[in-house]
N, C-alpha and C positions, 0 to 999 in steps of 0.2 A: 250600769255604764251604757252610754249612748254615743253614737257618732254621726257626724255629717260628713259626707265625702263629696269632694268636687273632682274635677279632672286633674290629673297629675301635672304639676308645674304651675308656676305663677303666671296668671293671665294679664297682670298689670305691667306697667313700664319697668324694665330692668335697668334703665339708664345706662351708665357706663360701667356697671359692676363687672368684676372680673370672672364671675361664674365659678367661684372657688369651691362650691359645695355641691356640684352636680351629682345627683343620685345619692347623696348622703341622706341618711334618715335622721331627722332632728326632732327632739321633743322639747317643747317650751311650756313650762308651768307658769300660771298667771298670764296666759297668752291672750286673754280677751280684751285687754285694754292697756293703755300706758306704754311703758317700756316693753312689756311682754308682747303686745300687739306689734310694735315696731320691730322687735326681733323676728317675729313670724314673717312679717313682710320682707325684711332684709334677707333672711335665710332663704325664703322662696325665690327672691330675685337672684340670689347666688346659685340657684339650682337645686336646693334641698327639697326633700319630701318632708313636709312639716306636719307634726301632730300638735294641735293646740289643746292645752289642758287647762281647765278652769271649772269653777262651780257654776258660772253663769252660762247656761246652755244657749240662750238667745245670742248674746254677744260673742261667745266662743264659736258658735256655729257660723255666725256671720264672718268672723275673721277667717275661719277655715275655708269657707266658700270663696272668699276674696282671694286667698293665696293658693287655691287649688289643693288644699290639704285636708286633714281629717281632724275632727273634734272628738275628744274623749272627756266626758265629765268625770272628775275624780277629786276627792278630798285628799289633798296631799299631806294632811296630818294623820291619815289612816294608813297603817302599814299594809293592811290587806288590800286597800284600794290602789295604793301605789304599786304593789306587786302585780296586781291584776292589770294595771295600766301598761306596765312594760311587757307583760305577757301578751297583751292585745297588740301592741306595736310590733313586737317580734313576729307574732302570728301573721300580721298583715303584710309586713315589709321584709321579713326575713332576718332582721337584726336592727341594731341601733348604732349610730355613729356619733351623734352629738346630743348631749343632755344639757339643757339650759334651765337651771333651777332658779326661777325668778319670782315665784309667788311670794308675796309679802304684804303686811299691813302696817299702818301707822295711825292708830286710833287716837282720838283726842283725850281719852282717859289715861293714856301713857304720857306722863308729864314728869315733873320733878320727882325724885325718889321720896320726897316728903309728902307728895300728893298721890302717887300711883299705888293703887291697891293690888293685892296679891292676884286677884282674878285677872286684872288687866295685864299684869306682868306675865302670868302663865299663858294667857291667850296669845300674846305677841310672841313669846318664846316658841309656842307650838307651831305657829304659822311661819315664822321667819327662820327658825333654827331647826326645830325637829323635822320639819318638812324637807329641808335640805339633806339632813342625815338620812331620812327614809328614801329620798329619791336617789341619792348616791348609793346607798346600800343595795337597792333593788336594780339599779341600772348597771352597776359595775360588773356583775357576772356576765351580762350580755356584751359589754364592751371588751372584757377580757377574753370572751369566746371569739371575738373578732380579731383580737391581738392588737387593737388600736382603738383610738377614740378620743374625744374631747369632752370634758365636763366644764361648764362655765357656771359658777355659782355667783349670784348677785349679792354682793355685800354692800358696802357704802363707804364713802370717805369718812363718815363718823366713826368707823372702826379704827382709824389711825389718829384721830384727834378728838378733843373734847369740845363741848358746846355748853355755854351758860344757859341757852334756851333748850333745856334738857327734854329728851324723850328716852327715859332711862332704860326701859326694856328693849326698845328698838335698837339703841346704841349697843347694849350688851349682846343682843341677838346677832347683830352684824359683826361684832368682834368675834363671836363664836363661829360664825360662818367663815371668817377669814382664817382663824386658827385651824379649823377642821380642814379647810381647803388646802392649806399649806401641808398638813400632815398627809392627806391623801395624795397630793401631787408628788410628794417624796416617796411614799410607799409604793405607788404603782408605776413610777416612771419607767422602770426597766421592763415592764410588761406592755409598754406601748400606749398607756392611757395617760393623757395630760389632764391636770385638774388645776384650774385657775380661778381666782376671785376677781370679779369685775366690780370696781368700786366707783360708782357714779357720784358726782357732786349733786347739788340740787337740780332736779329735772322738772321742766314745765309739763307736768302731767295732771290729770284730773285730781289725783290724790293730793298733790302739792297745792293745787289751786283751791281745793276745798279747805285744806288746813289753813292756808294763808288768808282766805276770804274771811275766816272767823277771827283772825288775829293779824291785821295788816302790820302792826308794829313788829311782830315776830318776823314777817317777811322782809321788812326793811332792814332789820338788824342782821339778817343772814345775807341778803344781797350785797350789802356794802363790803363784805369780806371776799367777794369773788373777783379776782383780778380782771377777768374778762368783762365784768360789769353786767352780766346776764346769767340766767339759768340755762342749763343745757336743754336741747330738744331731745325727745325720745329717740329719734332717728340717729342722733350722734352716739348715743349709748349702744344702740343696735349695731352700728358700724363696728364698734370695738368688739362686741360679742362675735360678730361674723369673722373678724380677724382672728380672735382666739380660737374659734371653732375650726378654722381652716389650716391647711398645711403651711401657710405663710408664718404661722406661729409654732412651727414644728420643734423648736428648741426652747419653748416657753412652757414651764410648768411650775406649780407651787408659787405662783407670782401674785403680788398685790398690784393689780392693773388699775391704776387710778385714771379716771376720766372726769376731772373735776374743775376744769377751767383754771387750774393753778391754785385753788384755795388751800390745799394742804401744804403748799410750798411758800405761802405768803406770810410775811411779817407785817409789812405795810403795803397796802394796795395802791395802785396808781390813782391820782386825783382825776 
């Protein structure tokens, strides 16, 4: 386990942010790029002390330095490494307030159930679902010790609807994240810990760009169903995560928090 430490606090522009997370300790998995990076940036701009968790030491360390946070390399599919991660954060900061379990993959060999092999299925389940289980399992004792806290698990809009352009293991994993989040949100509500599932629609990230560059037809088939006529930006998903992490969401738990441009509510989209 290694870390890169910058000065406390975000040195970039805070814009007009409400500073709702001042001195909160936030842990973001998959924080080196895409939505995770945007979450780290937004949490820091809101005043949080951010720990960036990823396997990519160079990119993760760069994000941590940019937001004045800490980088910890950890494999979130390993129970021992996740337990050590939270022990490190608590040792450094005295506790944990916000856990954003965002790490995930969507590999090209995860396709139709007719094409997806068991190895691809299990790999996606480990990274997308088992990691969330492990992060919740090892974070919750620290949140309960504080008597409060927020867990935000990144699920997906595909957890609530089907797609003919299937990624069967990804979809199943996000459905599992959604169900597990709902159960944890109910179980720990009276102990002060809120647990919510953030369900983004398609987001303009390197992961999506890589997927769609290989299959432009698949991109076109998906985009046409988004009422807003565009994919989300990572910063828009991060804004929703910051809301769920903050006291502005104090009466929200066990929720399916859709940020999908209206796709899950659409029957016919605008021309």
